[in-house]
PDB file of N, CA, C and O in Angstrom, chain B, residues numbered from 101:
ATOM      1  N   MET B 101      12.374  47.387 214.784  1.00  0.00           N
ATOM      2  CA  MET B 101      11.952  47.464 213.383  1.00  0.00           C
ATOM      3  C   MET B 101      12.612  48.683 212.776  1.00  0.00           C
ATOM      4  O   MET B 101      12.803  49.725 213.403  1.00  0.00           O
ATOM      5  N   THR B 102      12.954  48.478 211.481  1.00  0.00           N
ATOM      6  CA  THR B 102      13.673  49.527 210.706  1.00  0.00           C
ATOM      7  C   THR B 102      12.587  50.473 210.220  1.00  0.00           C
ATOM      8  O   THR B 102      11.563  50.032 209.699  1.00  0.00           O
ATOM      9  N   ARG B 103      12.796  51.712 210.380  1.00  0.00           N
ATOM     10  CA  ARG B 103      11.952  52.801 209.876  1.00  0.00           C
ATOM     11  C   ARG B 103      12.046  52.929 208.359  1.00  0.00           C
ATOM     12  O   ARG B 103      13.137  53.003 207.792  1.00  0.00           O
ATOM     13  N   THR B 104      10.904  52.951 207.727  1.00  0.00           N
ATOM     14  CA  THR B 104      10.895  53.144 206.355  1.00  0.00           C
ATOM     15  C   THR B 104      10.753  54.758 206.082  1.00  0.00           C
ATOM     16  O   THR B 104       9.841  55.386 206.622  1.00  0.00           O
ATOM     17  N   ASN B 105      11.598  55.325 205.311  1.00  0.00           N
ATOM     18  CA  ASN B 105      11.474  56.745 205.034  1.00  0.00           C
ATOM     19  C   ASN B 105      10.226  57.171 204.317  1.00  0.00           C
ATOM     20  O   ASN B 105       9.835  56.492 203.368  1.00  0.00           O
ATOM     21  N   TRP B 106       9.610  58.179 204.674  1.00  0.00           N
ATOM     22  CA  TRP B 106       8.416  58.679 203.879  1.00  0.00           C
ATOM     23  C   TRP B 106       8.892  59.567 202.735  1.00  0.00           C
ATOM     24  O   TRP B 106       8.106  59.775 201.810  1.00  0.00           O
ATOM     25  N   PHE B 107      10.038  60.077 202.716  1.00  0.00           N
ATOM     26  CA  PHE B 107      10.476  61.112 201.745  1.00  0.00           C
ATOM     27  C   PHE B 107      11.873  60.757 201.187  1.00  0.00           C
ATOM     28  O   PHE B 107      12.738  60.204 201.865  1.00  0.00           O
ATOM     29  N   ASP B 108      12.020  61.124 199.888  1.00  0.00           N
ATOM     30  CA  ASP B 108      13.332  60.851 199.202  1.00  0.00           C
ATOM     31  C   ASP B 108      14.195  61.983 199.864  1.00  0.00           C
ATOM     32  O   ASP B 108      13.746  63.129 199.859  1.00  0.00           O
ATOM     33  N   THR B 109      15.390  61.719 200.420  1.00  0.00           N
ATOM     34  CA  THR B 109      16.368  62.507 200.962  1.00  0.00           C
ATOM     35  C   THR B 109      16.851  63.639 200.133  1.00  0.00           C
ATOM     36  O   THR B 109      17.223  64.701 200.631  1.00  0.00           O
ATOM     37  N   THR B 110      16.839  63.380 198.781  1.00  0.00           N
ATOM     38  CA  THR B 110      17.394  64.445 197.859  1.00  0.00           C
ATOM     39  C   THR B 110      16.346  65.421 197.309  1.00  0.00           C
ATOM     40  O   THR B 110      16.598  66.614 197.138  1.00  0.00           O
ATOM     41  N   THR B 111      15.111  64.837 197.030  1.00  0.00           N
ATOM     42  CA  THR B 111      14.048  65.550 196.408  1.00  0.00           C
ATOM     43  C   THR B 111      12.940  65.977 197.399  1.00  0.00           C
ATOM     44  O   THR B 111      12.104  66.816 197.064  1.00  0.00           O
ATOM     45  N   ASP B 112      12.934  65.405 198.604  1.00  0.00           N
ATOM     46  CA  ASP B 112      11.898  65.707 199.508  1.00  0.00           C
ATOM     47  C   ASP B 112      10.525  65.314 199.073  1.00  0.00           C
ATOM     48  O   ASP B 112       9.546  65.734 199.689  1.00  0.00           O
ATOM     49  N   LEU B 113      10.403  64.483 197.981  1.00  0.00           N
ATOM     50  CA  LEU B 113       9.105  63.971 197.524  1.00  0.00           C
ATOM     51  C   LEU B 113       8.765  62.694 198.235  1.00  0.00           C
ATOM     52  O   LEU B 113       9.629  61.912 198.632  1.00  0.00           O
ATOM     53  N   PRO B 114       7.404  62.503 198.390  1.00  0.00           N
ATOM     54  CA  PRO B 114       6.935  61.325 199.067  1.00  0.00           C
ATOM     55  C   PRO B 114       7.439  59.948 198.401  1.00  0.00           C
ATOM     56  O   PRO B 114       7.517  59.857 197.176  1.00  0.00           O
ATOM     57  N   LEU B 115       7.748  58.978 199.174  1.00  0.00           N
ATOM     58  CA  LEU B 115       8.128  57.717 198.617  1.00  0.00           C
ATOM     59  C   LEU B 115       6.934  56.668 198.942  1.00  0.00           C
ATOM     60  O   LEU B 115       7.198  55.471 198.825  1.00  0.00           O
ATOM     61  N   LEU B 116       5.780  57.016 199.299  1.00  0.00           N
ATOM     62  CA  LEU B 116       4.742  56.178 199.548  1.00  0.00           C
ATOM     63  C   LEU B 116       4.384  55.264 198.321  1.00  0.00           C
ATOM     64  O   LEU B 116       4.166  54.061 198.469  1.00  0.00           O
ATOM     65  N   SER B 117       4.335  55.881 197.130  1.00  0.00           N
ATOM     66  CA  SER B 117       4.010  55.114 195.976  1.00  0.00           C
ATOM     67  C   SER B 117       4.989  53.947 195.694  1.00  0.00           C
ATOM     68  O   SER B 117       4.593  52.845 195.314  1.00  0.00           O
ATOM     69  N   GLU B 118       6.285  54.252 195.902  1.00  0.00           N
ATOM     70  CA  GLU B 118       7.183  53.201 195.693  1.00  0.00           C
ATOM     71  C   GLU B 118       6.953  52.106 196.734  1.00  0.00           C
ATOM     72  O   GLU B 118       7.064  50.930 196.387  1.00  0.00           O
ATOM     73  N   GLN B 119       6.625  52.443 198.045  1.00  0.00           N
ATOM     74  CA  GLN B 119       6.411  51.361 199.006  1.00  0.00           C
ATOM     75  C   GLN B 119       5.092  50.615 198.773  1.00  0.00           C
ATOM     76  O   GLN B 119       5.014  49.410 199.011  1.00  0.00           O
ATOM     77  N   VAL B 120       4.090  51.301 198.324  1.00  0.00           N
ATOM     78  CA  VAL B 120       2.797  50.564 197.998  1.00  0.00           C
ATOM     79  C   VAL B 120       3.020  49.626 196.872  1.00  0.00           C
ATOM     80  O   VAL B 120       2.400  48.563 196.869  1.00  0.00           O
ATOM     81  N   GLN B 121       3.828  49.911 195.936  1.00  0.00           N
ATOM     82  CA  GLN B 121       4.053  49.022 194.817  1.00  0.00           C
ATOM     83  C   GLN B 121       4.675  47.671 195.255  1.00  0.00           C
ATOM     84  O   GLN B 121       4.561  46.682 194.531  1.00  0.00           O
ATOM     85  N   LYS B 122       5.322  47.630 196.420  1.00  0.00           N
ATOM     86  CA  LYS B 122       5.964  46.520 196.966  1.00  0.00           C
ATOM     87  C   LYS B 122       4.978  45.622 197.763  1.00  0.00           C
ATOM     88  O   LYS B 122       5.320  44.508 198.158  1.00  0.00           O
ATOM     89  N   LEU B 123       3.757  46.136 197.984  1.00  0.00           N
ATOM     90  CA  LEU B 123       2.869  45.292 198.714  1.00  0.00           C
ATOM     91  C   LEU B 123       2.347  44.141 197.892  1.00  0.00           C
ATOM     92  O   LEU B 123       1.858  44.328 196.778  1.00  0.00           O
ATOM     93  N   GLU B 124       2.454  42.936 198.451  1.00  0.00           N
ATOM     94  CA  GLU B 124       2.149  41.754 197.767  1.00  0.00           C
ATOM     95  C   GLU B 124       0.595  41.694 197.548  1.00  0.00           C
ATOM     96  O   GLU B 124       0.126  41.145 196.551  1.00  0.00           O
ATOM     97  N   SER B 125      -0.194  42.282 198.521  1.00  0.00           N
ATOM     98  CA  SER B 125      -1.623  42.319 198.273  1.00  0.00           C
ATOM     99  C   SER B 125      -2.014  43.041 197.040  1.00  0.00           C
ATOM    100  O   SER B 125      -2.891  42.644 196.273  1.00  0.00           O
ATOM    101  N   LEU B 126      -1.269  44.197 196.881  1.00  0.00           N
ATOM    102  CA  LEU B 126      -1.575  45.107 195.724  1.00  0.00           C
ATOM    103  C   LEU B 126      -1.130  44.408 194.388  1.00  0.00           C
ATOM    104  O   LEU B 126      -1.883  44.360 193.415  1.00  0.00           O
ATOM    105  N   THR B 127       0.047  43.906 194.393  1.00  0.00           N
ATOM    106  CA  THR B 127       0.569  43.304 193.179  1.00  0.00           C
ATOM    107  C   THR B 127      -0.285  42.155 192.727  1.00  0.00           C
ATOM    108  O   THR B 127      -0.556  42.020 191.534  1.00  0.00           O
ATOM    109  N   GLN B 128      -0.724  41.307 193.663  1.00  0.00           N
ATOM    110  CA  GLN B 128      -1.590  40.189 193.413  1.00  0.00           C
ATOM    111  C   GLN B 128      -2.989  40.619 192.858  1.00  0.00           C
ATOM    112  O   GLN B 128      -3.500  40.051 191.892  1.00  0.00           O
ATOM    113  N   ALA B 129      -3.591  41.682 193.544  1.00  0.00           N
ATOM    114  CA  ALA B 129      -4.862  42.174 193.172  1.00  0.00           C
ATOM    115  C   ALA B 129      -4.829  42.702 191.756  1.00  0.00           C
ATOM    116  O   ALA B 129      -5.779  42.494 191.002  1.00  0.00           O
ATOM    117  N   MET B 130      -3.655  43.448 191.334  1.00  0.00           N
ATOM    118  CA  MET B 130      -3.530  44.010 190.112  1.00  0.00           C
ATOM    119  C   MET B 130      -3.078  43.192 188.933  1.00  0.00           C
ATOM    120  O   MET B 130      -3.114  43.594 187.769  1.00  0.00           O
ATOM    121  N   ALA B 131      -2.647  42.006 189.329  1.00  0.00           N
ATOM    122  CA  ALA B 131      -2.020  41.085 188.252  1.00  0.00           C
ATOM    123  C   ALA B 131      -2.943  40.806 187.089  1.00  0.00           C
ATOM    124  O   ALA B 131      -2.476  40.674 185.958  1.00  0.00           O
ATOM    125  N   ASP B 132      -4.288  40.709 187.338  1.00  0.00           N
ATOM    126  CA  ASP B 132      -5.179  40.360 186.145  1.00  0.00           C
ATOM    127  C   ASP B 132      -5.762  41.716 185.560  1.00  0.00           C
ATOM    128  O   ASP B 132      -6.485  41.699 184.564  1.00  0.00           O
ATOM    129  N   GLY B 133      -5.440  42.826 186.178  1.00  0.00           N
ATOM    130  CA  GLY B 133      -6.068  44.110 185.754  1.00  0.00           C
ATOM    131  C   GLY B 133      -7.359  44.348 186.139  1.00  0.00           C
ATOM    132  O   GLY B 133      -7.949  45.314 185.655  1.00  0.00           O
ATOM    133  N   ILE B 134      -7.954  43.550 187.017  1.00  0.00           N
ATOM    134  CA  ILE B 134      -9.292  43.735 187.576  1.00  0.00           C
ATOM    135  C   ILE B 134      -9.304  43.684 189.007  1.00  0.00           C
ATOM    136  O   ILE B 134      -8.842  42.674 189.538  1.00  0.00           O
ATOM    137  N   ILE B 135      -9.784  44.663 189.757  1.00  0.00           N
ATOM    138  CA  ILE B 135      -9.970  44.651 191.245  1.00  0.00           C
ATOM    139  C   ILE B 135     -11.389  44.273 191.446  1.00  0.00           C
ATOM    140  O   ILE B 135     -12.349  44.968 191.113  1.00  0.00           O
ATOM    141  N   ALA B 136     -11.443  43.005 192.072  1.00  0.00           N
ATOM    142  CA  ALA B 136     -12.691  42.432 192.449  1.00  0.00           C
ATOM    143  C   ALA B 136     -13.260  42.861 193.752  1.00  0.00           C
ATOM    144  O   ALA B 136     -12.501  43.419 194.545  1.00  0.00           O
ATOM    145  N   ALA B 137     -14.446  42.678 194.055  1.00  0.00           N
ATOM    146  CA  ALA B 137     -15.063  43.233 195.265  1.00  0.00           C
ATOM    147  C   ALA B 137     -14.334  42.476 196.460  1.00  0.00           C
ATOM    148  O   ALA B 137     -14.033  43.127 197.460  1.00  0.00           O
ATOM    149  N   ASP B 138     -14.070  41.247 196.390  1.00  0.00           N
ATOM    150  CA  ASP B 138     -13.351  40.473 197.502  1.00  0.00           C
ATOM    151  C   ASP B 138     -11.995  41.027 197.723  1.00  0.00           C
ATOM    152  O   ASP B 138     -11.489  41.018 198.845  1.00  0.00           O
ATOM    153  N   GLU B 139     -11.375  41.523 196.653  1.00  0.00           N
ATOM    154  CA  GLU B 139     -10.031  42.088 196.917  1.00  0.00           C
ATOM    155  C   GLU B 139     -10.175  43.448 197.622  1.00  0.00           C
ATOM    156  O   GLU B 139      -9.372  43.821 198.477  1.00  0.00           O
ATOM    157  N   ILE B 140     -11.141  44.104 197.260  1.00  0.00           N
ATOM    158  CA  ILE B 140     -11.425  45.379 197.996  1.00  0.00           C
ATOM    159  C   ILE B 140     -11.675  45.194 199.500  1.00  0.00           C
ATOM    160  O   ILE B 140     -11.095  45.863 200.356  1.00  0.00           O
ATOM    161  N   ALA B 141     -12.579  44.237 199.762  1.00  0.00           N
ATOM    162  CA  ALA B 141     -12.849  43.874 201.107  1.00  0.00           C
ATOM    163  C   ALA B 141     -11.669  43.300 201.905  1.00  0.00           C
ATOM    164  O   ALA B 141     -11.566  43.498 203.116  1.00  0.00           O
ATOM    165  N   ALA B 142     -10.824  42.619 201.232  1.00  0.00           N
ATOM    166  CA  ALA B 142      -9.660  42.129 201.891  1.00  0.00           C
ATOM    167  C   ALA B 142      -8.706  43.147 202.320  1.00  0.00           C
ATOM    168  O   ALA B 142      -8.076  43.079 203.376  1.00  0.00           O
ATOM    169  N   GLN B 143      -8.607  44.221 201.351  1.00  0.00           N
ATOM    170  CA  GLN B 143      -7.801  45.411 201.625  1.00  0.00           C
ATOM    171  C   GLN B 143      -8.371  46.234 202.701  1.00  0.00           C
ATOM    172  O   GLN B 143      -7.644  46.753 203.547  1.00  0.00           O
ATOM    173  N   GLU B 144      -9.688  46.374 202.697  1.00  0.00           N
ATOM    174  CA  GLU B 144     -10.211  47.139 203.825  1.00  0.00           C
ATOM    175  C   GLU B 144     -10.075  46.455 205.223  1.00  0.00           C
ATOM    176  O   GLU B 144      -9.984  47.109 206.262  1.00  0.00           O
ATOM    177  N   ALA B 145     -10.067  45.183 205.177  1.00  0.00           N
ATOM    178  CA  ALA B 145      -9.781  44.505 206.535  1.00  0.00           C
ATOM    179  C   ALA B 145      -8.287  44.791 206.920  1.00  0.00           C
ATOM    180  O   ALA B 145      -7.996  45.050 208.088  1.00  0.00           O
ATOM    181  N   ARG B 146      -7.343  44.740 205.926  1.00  0.00           N
ATOM    182  CA  ARG B 146      -5.903  44.919 206.228  1.00  0.00           C
ATOM    183  C   ARG B 146      -5.856  46.394 206.722  1.00  0.00           C
ATOM    184  O   ARG B 146      -5.124  46.634 207.682  1.00  0.00           O
ATOM    185  N   LEU B 147      -6.531  47.347 206.186  1.00  0.00           N
ATOM    186  CA  LEU B 147      -6.481  48.720 206.550  1.00  0.00           C
ATOM    187  C   LEU B 147      -7.065  48.913 207.940  1.00  0.00           C
ATOM    188  O   LEU B 147      -6.471  49.585 208.783  1.00  0.00           O
ATOM    189  N   VAL B 148      -8.140  48.368 208.157  1.00  0.00           N
ATOM    190  CA  VAL B 148      -8.746  48.407 209.494  1.00  0.00           C
ATOM    191  C   VAL B 148      -7.782  47.922 210.537  1.00  0.00           C
ATOM    192  O   VAL B 148      -7.522  48.623 211.515  1.00  0.00           O
ATOM    193  N   ALA B 149      -7.250  46.747 210.354  1.00  0.00           N
ATOM    194  CA  ALA B 149      -6.253  46.170 211.344  1.00  0.00           C
ATOM    195  C   ALA B 149      -5.047  46.961 211.625  1.00  0.00           C
ATOM    196  O   ALA B 149      -4.566  47.046 212.755  1.00  0.00           O
ATOM    197  N   ALA B 150      -4.507  47.605 210.464  1.00  0.00           N
ATOM    198  CA  ALA B 150      -3.373  48.532 210.634  1.00  0.00           C
ATOM    199  C   ALA B 150      -3.699  49.753 211.379  1.00  0.00           C
ATOM    200  O   ALA B 150      -2.916  50.243 212.193  1.00  0.00           O
ATOM    201  N   MET B 151      -4.948  50.289 211.085  1.00  0.00           N
ATOM    202  CA  MET B 151      -5.232  51.482 211.718  1.00  0.00           C
ATOM    203  C   MET B 151      -5.494  51.228 213.225  1.00  0.00           C
ATOM    204  O   MET B 151      -5.045  52.014 214.059  1.00  0.00           O
ATOM    205  N   LYS B 152      -6.223  50.131 213.586  1.00  0.00           N
ATOM    206  CA  LYS B 152      -6.465  49.834 215.039  1.00  0.00           C
ATOM    207  C   LYS B 152      -5.095  49.512 215.778  1.00  0.00           C
ATOM    208  O   LYS B 152      -4.937  49.884 216.941  1.00  0.00           O
ATOM    209  N   ALA B 153      -4.180  48.867 215.144  1.00  0.00           N
ATOM    210  CA  ALA B 153      -2.781  48.635 215.727  1.00  0.00           C
ATOM    211  C   ALA B 153      -2.095  49.969 216.055  1.00  0.00           C
ATOM    212  O   ALA B 153      -1.549  50.201 217.134  1.00  0.00           O
ATOM    213  N   ALA B 154      -2.180  50.901 214.930  1.00  0.00           N
ATOM    214  CA  ALA B 154      -1.511  52.235 215.157  1.00  0.00           C
ATOM    215  C   ALA B 154      -2.153  53.015 216.136  1.00  0.00           C
ATOM    216  O   ALA B 154      -1.435  53.567 216.970  1.00  0.00           O
ATOM    217  N   GLU B 155      -3.528  53.182 216.195  1.00  0.00           N
ATOM    218  CA  GLU B 155      -4.236  54.018 216.977  1.00  0.00           C
ATOM    219  C   GLU B 155      -3.953  53.833 218.368  1.00  0.00           C
ATOM    220  O   GLU B 155      -3.842  54.804 219.116  1.00  0.00           O
ATOM    221  N   GLY B 156      -3.821  52.578 218.793  1.00  0.00           N
ATOM    222  CA  GLY B 156      -3.486  52.191 220.154  1.00  0.00           C
ATOM    223  C   GLY B 156      -2.193  52.585 220.695  1.00  0.00           C
ATOM    224  O   GLY B 156      -1.959  52.512 221.902  1.00  0.00           O
ATOM    225  N   LEU B 157      -1.298  53.024 219.793  1.00  0.00           N
ATOM    226  CA  LEU B 157       0.132  53.413 220.168  1.00  0.00           C
ATOM    227  C   LEU B 157       0.183  54.934 220.250  1.00  0.00           C
ATOM    228  O   LEU B 157       1.198  55.466 220.699  1.00  0.00           O
ATOM    229  N   LEU B 158      -0.791  55.620 219.867  1.00  0.00           N
ATOM    230  CA  LEU B 158      -0.627  56.997 219.725  1.00  0.00           C
ATOM    231  C   LEU B 158      -1.282  57.893 220.819  1.00  0.00           C
ATOM    232  O   LEU B 158      -2.424  57.616 221.185  1.00  0.00           O
ATOM    233  N   ASN B 159      -0.651  58.900 221.334  1.00  0.00           N
ATOM    234  CA  ASN B 159      -1.187  59.823 222.345  1.00  0.00           C
ATOM    235  C   ASN B 159      -2.088  60.732 221.589  1.00  0.00           C
ATOM    236  O   ASN B 159      -2.181  60.602 220.369  1.00  0.00           O
ATOM    237  N   ASP B 160      -2.772  61.662 222.241  1.00  0.00           N
ATOM    238  CA  ASP B 160      -3.799  62.432 221.553  1.00  0.00           C
ATOM    239  C   ASP B 160      -3.198  63.399 220.454  1.00  0.00           C
ATOM    240  O   ASP B 160      -3.797  63.617 219.401  1.00  0.00           O
ATOM    241  N   GLU B 161      -1.995  63.955 220.762  1.00  0.00           N
ATOM    242  CA  GLU B 161      -1.442  64.793 219.729  1.00  0.00           C
ATOM    243  C   GLU B 161      -0.992  64.053 218.536  1.00  0.00           C
ATOM    244  O   GLU B 161      -1.107  64.569 217.424  1.00  0.00           O
ATOM    245  N   GLN B 162      -0.461  62.815 218.700  1.00  0.00           N
ATOM    246  CA  GLN B 162       0.037  62.087 217.571  1.00  0.00           C
ATOM    247  C   GLN B 162      -1.205  61.583 216.852  1.00  0.00           C
ATOM    248  O   GLN B 162      -1.198  61.530 215.622  1.00  0.00           O
ATOM    249  N   HIS B 163      -2.293  61.203 217.566  1.00  0.00           N
ATOM    250  CA  HIS B 163      -3.448  60.733 216.899  1.00  0.00           C
ATOM    251  C   HIS B 163      -4.000  61.758 215.964  1.00  0.00           C
ATOM    252  O   HIS B 163      -4.386  61.440 214.839  1.00  0.00           O
ATOM    253  N   ALA B 164      -4.047  63.068 216.441  1.00  0.00           N
ATOM    254  CA  ALA B 164      -4.621  64.165 215.578  1.00  0.00           C
ATOM    255  C   ALA B 164      -3.718  64.311 214.394  1.00  0.00           C
ATOM    256  O   ALA B 164      -4.205  64.486 213.278  1.00  0.00           O
ATOM    257  N   ALA B 165      -2.408  64.247 214.586  1.00  0.00           N
ATOM    258  CA  ALA B 165      -1.448  64.353 213.410  1.00  0.00           C
ATOM    259  C   ALA B 165      -1.650  63.201 212.342  1.00  0.00           C
ATOM    260  O   ALA B 165      -1.668  63.413 211.130  1.00  0.00           O
ATOM    261  N   VAL B 166      -1.794  62.014 212.904  1.00  0.00           N
ATOM    262  CA  VAL B 166      -1.942  60.957 211.918  1.00  0.00           C
ATOM    263  C   VAL B 166      -3.302  61.026 211.316  1.00  0.00           C
ATOM    264  O   VAL B 166      -3.427  60.753 210.122  1.00  0.00           O
ATOM    265  N   THR B 167      -4.316  61.361 212.025  1.00  0.00           N
ATOM    266  CA  THR B 167      -5.709  61.653 211.513  1.00  0.00           C
ATOM    267  C   THR B 167      -5.631  62.552 210.362  1.00  0.00           C
ATOM    268  O   THR B 167      -6.195  62.226 209.317  1.00  0.00           O
ATOM    269  N   ALA B 168      -4.958  63.701 210.457  1.00  0.00           N
ATOM    270  CA  ALA B 168      -4.777  64.627 209.503  1.00  0.00           C
ATOM    271  C   ALA B 168      -4.105  64.155 208.249  1.00  0.00           C
ATOM    272  O   ALA B 168      -4.482  64.524 207.137  1.00  0.00           O
ATOM    273  N   VAL B 169      -3.081  63.312 208.448  1.00  0.00           N
ATOM    274  CA  VAL B 169      -2.290  62.746 207.343  1.00  0.00           C
ATOM    275  C   VAL B 169      -3.267  61.725 206.537  1.00  0.00           C
ATOM    276  O   VAL B 169      -3.280  61.688 205.306  1.00  0.00           O
ATOM    277  N   LEU B 170      -4.059  60.928 207.333  1.00  0.00           N
ATOM    278  CA  LEU B 170      -4.868  60.014 206.638  1.00  0.00           C
ATOM    279  C   LEU B 170      -5.935  60.720 205.865  1.00  0.00           C
ATOM    280  O   LEU B 170      -6.237  60.269 204.760  1.00  0.00           O
ATOM    281  N   LEU B 171      -6.476  61.677 206.284  1.00  0.00           N
ATOM    282  CA  LEU B 171      -7.553  62.559 205.579  1.00  0.00           C
ATOM    283  C   LEU B 171      -6.944  63.150 204.311  1.00  0.00           C
ATOM    284  O   LEU B 171      -7.523  63.073 203.228  1.00  0.00           O
ATOM    285  N   GLU B 172      -5.740  63.751 204.478  1.00  0.00           N
ATOM    286  CA  GLU B 172      -5.071  64.382 203.396  1.00  0.00           C
ATOM    287  C   GLU B 172      -4.647  63.273 202.324  1.00  0.00           C
ATOM    288  O   GLU B 172      -4.739  63.525 201.122  1.00  0.00           O
ATOM    289  N   LEU B 173      -4.240  62.198 202.730  1.00  0.00           N
ATOM    290  CA  LEU B 173      -3.853  61.148 201.723  1.00  0.00           C
ATOM    291  C   LEU B 173      -5.081  60.612 201.103  1.00  0.00           C
ATOM    292  O   LEU B 173      -5.042  60.306 199.911  1.00  0.00           O
ATOM    293  N   SER B 174      -6.213  60.462 201.816  1.00  0.00           N
ATOM    294  CA  SER B 174      -7.399  59.932 201.087  1.00  0.00           C
ATOM    295  C   SER B 174      -7.957  60.942 200.098  1.00  0.00           C
ATOM    296  O   SER B 174      -8.417  60.577 199.017  1.00  0.00           O
ATOM    297  N   ALA B 175      -7.913  62.267 200.491  1.00  0.00           N
ATOM    298  CA  ALA B 175      -8.273  63.268 199.524  1.00  0.00           C
ATOM    299  C   ALA B 175      -7.352  63.337 198.344  1.00  0.00           C
ATOM    300  O   ALA B 175      -7.820  63.542 197.225  1.00  0.00           O
ATOM    301  N   TYR B 176      -6.144  63.186 198.523  1.00  0.00           N
ATOM    302  CA  TYR B 176      -5.178  63.125 197.457  1.00  0.00           C
ATOM    303  C   TYR B 176      -5.513  62.013 196.538  1.00  0.00           C
ATOM    304  O   TYR B 176      -5.613  62.214 195.328  1.00  0.00           O
ATOM    305  N   ASN B 177      -5.705  60.741 197.118  1.00  0.00           N
ATOM    306  CA  ASN B 177      -5.906  59.607 196.208  1.00  0.00           C
ATOM    307  C   ASN B 177      -7.197  59.823 195.454  1.00  0.00           C
ATOM    308  O   ASN B 177      -7.219  59.498 194.266  1.00  0.00           O
ATOM    309  N   ILE B 178      -8.250  60.326 196.006  1.00  0.00           N
ATOM    310  CA  ILE B 178      -9.461  60.532 195.272  1.00  0.00           C
ATOM    311  C   ILE B 178      -9.217  61.584 194.156  1.00  0.00           C
ATOM    312  O   ILE B 178      -9.677  61.411 193.028  1.00  0.00           O
ATOM    313  N   MET B 179      -8.495  62.665 194.483  1.00  0.00           N
ATOM    314  CA  MET B 179      -8.325  63.690 193.389  1.00  0.00           C
ATOM    315  C   MET B 179      -7.421  63.080 192.283  1.00  0.00           C
ATOM    316  O   MET B 179      -7.679  63.286 191.097  1.00  0.00           O
ATOM    317  N   ALA B 180      -6.337  62.311 192.681  1.00  0.00           N
ATOM    318  CA  ALA B 180      -5.440  61.783 191.667  1.00  0.00           C
ATOM    319  C   ALA B 180      -6.111  60.776 190.749  1.00  0.00           C
ATOM    320  O   ALA B 180      -5.776  60.669 189.570  1.00  0.00           O
ATOM    321  N   THR B 181      -7.101  60.009 191.328  1.00  0.00           N
ATOM    322  CA  THR B 181      -7.753  58.916 190.620  1.00  0.00           C
ATOM    323  C   THR B 181      -8.742  59.631 189.674  1.00  0.00           C
ATOM    324  O   THR B 181      -8.930  59.168 188.549  1.00  0.00           O
ATOM    325  N   MET B 182      -9.381  60.750 190.095  1.00  0.00           N
ATOM    326  CA  MET B 182     -10.317  61.474 189.251  1.00  0.00           C
ATOM    327  C   MET B 182      -9.540  62.175 188.128  1.00  0.00           C
ATOM    328  O   MET B 182     -10.011  62.200 186.991  1.00  0.00           O
ATOM    329  N   HIS B 183      -8.399  62.726 188.410  1.00  0.00           N
ATOM    330  CA  HIS B 183      -7.621  63.455 187.451  1.00  0.00           C
ATOM    331  C   HIS B 183      -7.197  62.406 186.303  1.00  0.00           C
ATOM    332  O   HIS B 183      -7.358  62.651 185.108  1.00  0.00           O
ATOM    333  N   GLU B 184      -6.668  61.279 186.765  1.00  0.00           N
ATOM    334  CA  GLU B 184      -6.189  60.285 185.859  1.00  0.00           C
ATOM    335  C   GLU B 184      -7.384  59.791 185.001  1.00  0.00           C
ATOM    336  O   GLU B 184      -7.255  59.666 183.784  1.00  0.00           O
ATOM    337  N   THR B 185      -8.438  59.536 185.581  1.00  0.00           N
ATOM    338  CA  THR B 185      -9.685  59.150 184.797  1.00  0.00           C
ATOM    339  C   THR B 185      -9.971  60.141 183.779  1.00  0.00           C
ATOM    340  O   THR B 185     -10.181  59.754 182.629  1.00  0.00           O
ATOM    341  N   GLN B 186     -10.008  61.475 184.092  1.00  0.00           N
ATOM    342  CA  GLN B 186     -10.372  62.586 183.251  1.00  0.00           C
ATOM    343  C   GLN B 186      -9.344  62.537 182.055  1.00  0.00           C
ATOM    344  O   GLN B 186      -9.744  62.593 180.892  1.00  0.00           O
ATOM    345  N   GLN B 187      -8.091  62.438 182.355  1.00  0.00           N
ATOM    346  CA  GLN B 187      -7.068  62.447 181.336  1.00  0.00           C
ATOM    347  C   GLN B 187      -7.174  61.212 180.354  1.00  0.00           C
ATOM    348  O   GLN B 187      -6.890  61.304 179.160  1.00  0.00           O
ATOM    349  N   MET B 188      -7.588  60.096 180.934  1.00  0.00           N
ATOM    350  CA  MET B 188      -7.860  58.899 180.044  1.00  0.00           C
ATOM    351  C   MET B 188      -9.087  59.185 179.166  1.00  0.00           C
ATOM    352  O   MET B 188      -9.067  58.810 177.994  1.00  0.00           O
ATOM    353  N   ARG B 189     -10.120  59.809 179.651  1.00  0.00           N
ATOM    354  CA  ARG B 189     -11.285  60.080 178.912  1.00  0.00           C
ATOM    355  C   ARG B 189     -10.848  61.107 177.796  1.00  0.00           C
ATOM    356  O   ARG B 189     -11.181  60.899 176.630  1.00  0.00           O
ATOM    357  N   LEU B 190     -10.148  62.149 178.128  1.00  0.00           N
ATOM    358  CA  LEU B 190      -9.762  63.073 177.019  1.00  0.00           C
ATOM    359  C   LEU B 190      -8.914  62.397 175.972  1.00  0.00           C
ATOM    360  O   LEU B 190      -9.122  62.604 174.777  1.00  0.00           O
ATOM    361  N   LYS B 191      -7.918  61.552 176.418  1.00  0.00           N
ATOM    362  CA  LYS B 191      -7.137  60.912 175.400  1.00  0.00           C
ATOM    363  C   LYS B 191      -8.018  60.011 174.540  1.00  0.00           C
ATOM    364  O   LYS B 191      -7.844  59.965 173.322  1.00  0.00           O
ATOM    365  N   ALA B 192      -8.941  59.308 175.139  1.00  0.00           N
ATOM    366  CA  ALA B 192      -9.813  58.422 174.224  1.00  0.00           C
ATOM    367  C   ALA B 192     -10.687  59.311 173.375  1.00  0.00           C
ATOM    368  O   ALA B 192     -10.905  58.930 172.224  1.00  0.00           O
ATOM    369  N   ALA B 193     -11.205  60.424 173.782  1.00  0.00           N
ATOM    370  CA  ALA B 193     -12.043  61.253 172.976  1.00  0.00           C
ATOM    371  C   ALA B 193     -11.348  61.850 171.784  1.00  0.00           C
ATOM    372  O   ALA B 193     -11.968  62.082 170.746  1.00  0.00           O
ATOM    373  N   PHE B 194     -10.029  62.107 171.928  1.00  0.00           N
ATOM    374  CA  PHE B 194      -9.324  62.713 170.950  1.00  0.00           C
ATOM    375  C   PHE B 194      -8.337  61.799 170.111  1.00  0.00           C
ATOM    376  O   PHE B 194      -7.477  62.256 169.358  1.00  0.00           O
ATOM    377  N   SER B 195      -8.558  60.508 170.324  1.00  0.00           N
ATOM    378  CA  SER B 195      -7.686  59.496 169.641  1.00  0.00           C
ATOM    379  C   SER B 195      -8.387  58.982 168.445  1.00  0.00           C
ATOM    380  O   SER B 195      -7.851  58.136 167.730  1.00  0.00           O
TER     381      SER B 195
END
């Protein structure tokens, strides 16, 4: 299997957003502009399956590193979503 780069080789910035936008499950869920409960449940099932598949391949050191990445990514996603929501509220309030 070909390895997908996590970082842009010239800027060293993460490429995950670009890869996520290619996920068919995401593009289908976002097509109507509404994320339904069943779409969240289906994504959670895909996440659990991917995590279980990866976890079994990792030694303890790798597991700790990947766990740290997952936690930081989750924190980043929460923070970015909250920031974007706050920016949208400010824009709406002053429009």
